[in-house]
N, C-alpha and C positions, 0 to 999 in steps of 0.2 A: 696665763696661757688659756688661749679662747677654746671654746667648744666646737668640735667638726660639726658641718652639716651632715643631714642624712645624707645627701647624696655623694656626699664625698667619700661617704663610708665604700658606696660603690665604685670609686674611683673614678668618680666625673668631676673635671675641672671647671669651677665656675668661669673663670678667665676666658678661658678655652671657648667653653659653649657659648659665653655672650658673642664673641668675638665670629662662631660660625653662624649665630641666628642673624647677625647683622650683615654679613656677607650674603647670605641667602635671601635677605629682604631687599640689600642693594642689585643682586643679579633679576630678583623678579619686576623690581620696577622700570630696571633698563630694558625689559623686554619687550618688544613691539605687541601691541595689541593686535589680536586676531581678527577685530573686527576694520572690515575696510582692507583687509590686505589681500594682495592676488593670489589666493593660494587653492582656488580652483581652476578645474580648467572643462569647459564647455565639452559635452561627450558628443555633439553634433559637428560644429565645427574646430574644437581645439583653441579656441580664444581664451587669455586668462581671464578671470572673473574675481570680483570681491567676494569674499568669504561668503558673506551673507545675500547674496544674490539670490533671486528666484528664478529669473531670467535672462538667457544671455541677452546683449546689447546688440550682438553681431547678426545674428542669425534669428532671434526671438524664440529660441527652445525654452521650453520650460524645462528647468533643472530638476531632478531628484531630489528629494528632502535631505539635508544633511544627516538626519537621524537613520533613514534608510541606506543611503551611504555607507554610516558607520556600520550600522549593523550586517552589510554584505561585506564590509572589508573583514568585519569579526568571525564571520563565518568561515572568509576564504582563507582565514589565518589558521582554522582547526582543519579544514578539508586537505586532502591532497590536492597538490598544485597541478594534478595532469588528470582529466577526465574523473573527476571525484563522483559525479552520479553512476557512471560506470561502475566505479569501485563499491560504492555504497549499496547499490541493487544486489551486485555479486556477493555481498556481506550479508544482506538481506537473505537471500536465496538459500547460502549456505547454513543460515542460520536456523531458518525453518527446517531445512533438511534434516541437521542436526538434530532438531527437537522431534521431529516427526519419528526419525529412527530410533532416537530413545523410547518413545511413545512405541513405536513397535516392536521392540526388544521384549519391553515389560508387557506387551499382549501375549508374545510367542513364546515367551521364555527364555531361559538362557543358550538353549538350542539353536534358536530362532535366531541369532545374530545376522548368518549372512541372508537369509530370507527377506529379513527385514530393511537390509540395504539396498539389494536387488529389487525386492518387490514387498514394500510396507501394505500389510491388509488392508483392504479398501474402507472398512469400518473405523480403522485406524485415520484415514485420510480425510474421511466423510465429517469426524469428529474434529479435525484441524479446520474443516472448511472448505474441502471438495465440494462441487456444485454437482446435481444429479439432472440431467437433462428431464426438461417438462416439469421441474419445480425451482422456479427463479427466485430464490431468494436472494435479496440484492447484496447483503454483506458475502455471502460466497462467491458471488460474481467478482467480489475484490479478491478474496483471501485465496480463492484457488489460483491464481496469477503466479503465488508465490510458493505453491507447493509443487512435489515431485513423485514420480512413481518410481523410486530408486536411484541408484546412484550412476546407471548409465545416462538417465535421464537428464538429472542435473549437469551431468558432464556435457553431453550436446547442447544443451541450453546455454550453460557456461561459455562456451567456448564460442558460440553464436553473439553472445553480448558482446564478448572481446575484440569481436569483430567488427559488427555495428555501432555499438556504443559510444566511440571515441568518434564516430563521423557526424552523428547524431550530435554528440555536445559540441563539436566543432560548428555545425551549421545553426544549430539552434539555442545553444547555450547550455551549462549543464543544468539549470534551475528549469527551462523546459523539458528537459532529456527526461529527467525525473517525472514529471508530470504525463508526458507522451507516454512515458511506460506503462502507468497506470491506465489512462484513459482508453489506450488502445487494447490492451489487456481487458479490461472491463467491455469494452464494445466486440471483442471476439467471442468472448464467454456467453454474452449476452447472446449473440447469433447462434452459437453453436449449442446454447440450452433450447431456442426456441426451435432450430431447424433442424438438429440432430437426434438420432437415435436414441433410444433409453440407454443410459449409460452412465457412469461416474468420470468427470473433468476435471484435471488439474494440470498444471504446468504452465510456464512463463513463454511457451513458445507462440501464443496468438500475440503478445506484446513484442516478443524480438523480432517476427514477422513484420509487425508495425514499424520497427526500427529499420530494417532492411527496406520497407517503403518510405519511411520519410528520407532515408539517405540518399535513396535512387532518385525523387522526386527532387531534393535538395541539390543533388549534382549537377541535375537537368537544369534547373533553374539558374545555376550559378554561372552556367555559360564559359566555362574554366576546363582546362585540359584534364585539370584536377578533378574538376565535378565530373567530367564525361566518364574518366577511369572509376572512378567511387560510383556512378550509375550503373557503367557495365558490370562492376563487382557485386555490387548488393542484386542486380536483377540476376547474375547467373547463381547467386545462393538462393536467391527464391526459386528458381527454376528447380535446383536441384533438391530443395525441403521439398516441395509439393510433389516433385517426381517421387522421391523416395516415400512419401507419406502414401501417395495412391497405391504404389508397385508392394509396400508393404503390407496395407489392407486389404489390396486384392487377393494376395498369395496367403493372408493370414499369418504372417510372419509376427506382426506386434500389433495394437489396436493403437492407431493414431486420430487425431481429432484434424482432420483436413480442413473440417469447417471452418474451423477456428484459427487455423493457418492460413486460409484464404482470406476469411473475414478481416485479420489483423493486417495482413499486407496491401488489402484495399484500404481499410481506414487510416492507415499510415500513411499511403502514398497519395490518399485524398488531404491529409490535413499537411502532408508537405508543400503543397501547392498552395495552402492559405496560411499556415504559422511563420510568421514574419523571421527571413534569415537573417543574422546577428550581422553578417558581413556584407548584405546587399545596401542597408539605408533604406528600404522602402517604407519604414516608418522611422519618426525620429528615435534615436537611441533613449533617451529618456520614457518615451512613452512603452518601448520594449524591456524597460528596468522595470516596470510598472507592472506590465502583464507578466514578467518572469515572477516577479515576487507574487502576484494573484494566484497565479499557477502552482506555483511552489506550493501555497497555504491550501488551496485545492485539493493537490496530492496528497499532501499529508492528512488533511482530514479526511477524505477518502480512506486512506490508509486506517487512520484510525477507527473510522466506522466499521471495516473489514474485521479488524482484531477486536474490536469491543461486540462485535456478533459472536467473532469465534468463542470469547470468556464466556457469554451469556449464555451461549449454548453449551458449554461445555459444565456452566453450574448447574443447567437446567435437565441436562444428563444426570449429574449426581442427583438433583432432587427425585429425577425419575426413578432411577435407581430404589433409592430410598424408599419412594411410595411403593414399588413394587415388593421390596423386601418387607415392609409391617403389613402390606395386603396379604401377604403369604403366612405372614404370623398370624394372621387376623386380628390384628391391633387397628380395626378401622378408625376408631376417632384419633389415634395419634398416627395414622397415615395419611389424615385431610390436609394437614399444612403441607406436607411435602408434594401433595397429589396437587394441592393448587400451584404450588412454586413452576412445577413441572407443565403445567395448562400455561402459566403465566410466560415463562422461558421456552416453550416447545410449542407456540398458538399455531404451528403449521402441521402439526402431528395429532390426527385421528385419536390415536391410541391413549395419549394422554388424559382426554375427555372422557374416555371409558372407563378409566382407573379411577379419576375424581369420581364419576357418578357409582362406580361400583361403592367407593369408599362411602360416599354420601348415604346410599340405601343401605348398605349393611351398619350402619351407625345409627338406624333409624331417622333420617332426615330425606323421607323421599322427596319433597317439593323442590329441594335445592338439588337432587339425582335430576331431576325432571326438568329444571331449569339449564344444567349443563347438557342434557344431552339438546334439547330444543336449539340451544346457542352453537353446537357441534353441528347439526343438520343444516343450520341457517348458513354455515359457515363453508361446510365439505359439502353438502348434498346428499338426500337421503339412501341414495344407492352405495356412497362410499363409505356411509358411515355403516350399512349392513354389512359390509366385508369386514371392517374394522372392530363393529359393537353392535350386535343383533341385541344385547340389550339397551342400548340407546335408543333404536328404533321402537323396542316394545314400551318403553317408558313414555316416549313420545306420542305414540298410540293412546295413551290412559287418556 
């Protein structure tokens, strides 16, 4: 009686296993090689090409890399089939709205749920990245496009996104649509920051007005009946938004950033005449493919920069609070590390320098306190530091 082999205890039949392996090897050997196979189609003229060709024989267009095509197909497989950028942007806006609302509820307490949803506290929005006019912190010019002043604000912006987003994706492609959302928003917030009156600003309205401008220009460029209808629809929307915003601001009904609205539309309309349309073929499609890939990467990097700035600010806020708590307890030596982190992560806030100088001075390190004050005065000017820290002005005079 022969001993059973170990794999037979698992129910594996050796003869059947060998037969299956042989069948698989024969099938693999009979499969035609992909090299030289007519498996690619030129995106410019539609000609069939060998799998490994880099340039089309018929129109001489340069073909996208097979690796980039594979990456594009992989992303398309996990994204929605229709208007993925519109849905992605909407998901991001709703996600940040939920986070800000939860933070607002935490700040206001259990009784402030309705208030946090309708109008979250300004300090909460500032903490998450809303920008203050006259203080152009670059990361805030990115993050402020994804934040909203309550549920009504995001409802109106989500409605506008659902109207304009699909047209922008149809004319420019989904990858460029996301990039154009980010770029028009940054441009609108920058203009608002430099030209608007003092105040805190947030919202995707600048980007969405940019979408209206992009779709209007693209509709005009397409020279089709459909394009003319889109252009007219987008212009009506833009006029309505501007009229409503100006009327609301003049009557004092609500604060609306009409500067960001106007700037976003102008920037979007201008870009709409420059950015290549997906359907017109003004550029070879491979070039548009590379442009879309680079533009998407740029938009992602800018978005990551904004989120990173927000995270660093939150960490700096925590360090600032720890610094203040230890100074109040008069633990000056223990306060120095937190105060140093607060200065590092809140380099644009004069009060952080004051606290660090205070900690150094009472920890009997006067020379370091003086050096901190001199650095602050060189950065902010003597008059501004005098408002925040008479101590620093006094130390710098010694």
